[in-house]
N, C-alpha and C positions, 0 to 999 in steps of 0.2 A: 267539343261542344254541339250539341244538339240545336235545332231547329227551335226546339220548346226553349233551351236555357237560353237563347238569344232573344227570344221574345217576351220571357218572365220579367217581374217586376225587380227594379232595383233591390239588390238584397239587403240594403240597411240606408240609413238617413246620415251616414258619418262623412265627414267632408273627405273628397277627391285627393289624393297625393300624385305628385309628377308621375310619379313611377307607377300609379295604377293607371294613369290615363295611357302613358307609354306602352305598358302592357296590352292595353286594350287595342291601340293602333296596332302594334306588333301581332297581335292574335287575330284569328280569322273571323273577327268580330264585324260585322256590317255597318258601315259609316254612320248610317239612321239609329242602329242602336247607340252607339259612341255618342251621338249627337242628343239623343234623349238622355242618356246618363248624364252627361254634360250638363245639358240644359235644366235637369232636375236636382242634382245633387249639388252642394258648394265644392269649392275647391280650397285647399290649405295652403296655396303656394302663388307668388305674383306672376304674372305672365309678362316677362319684360321681353327683347329684343332676343336674348340668348337663349330663353327657354322656348320661345316660339321658333327659332331656328332649330334647337333639337328636336321639337316635335315636327317640324317640317321634314327633318332629315328622317324621320322614323316612318315618313309618309302619311303625317297627319295632314287630313284634309284642310282646305281654306275654311269649310263650314263648320270645324269643330273649333279651328283657332280662332275662329270668329266669336264664337260661342265664350271661349274660355278669355277674351279680353274684355 
């Protein structure tokens, strides 16, 4: 992924799935970009303690988890 790709507008307005957020966290995507996408797009899944623990396990930042809550 190039720097230009990381700065491009969100590709769609469809709600995010847990799998998509996990992929973004695991990819070399800047945390601020993940925060932007999470803050801009809706999500399709509840974020309970188990979900938050899984995302933290993939190194999801506190800022991203806070936006999801």
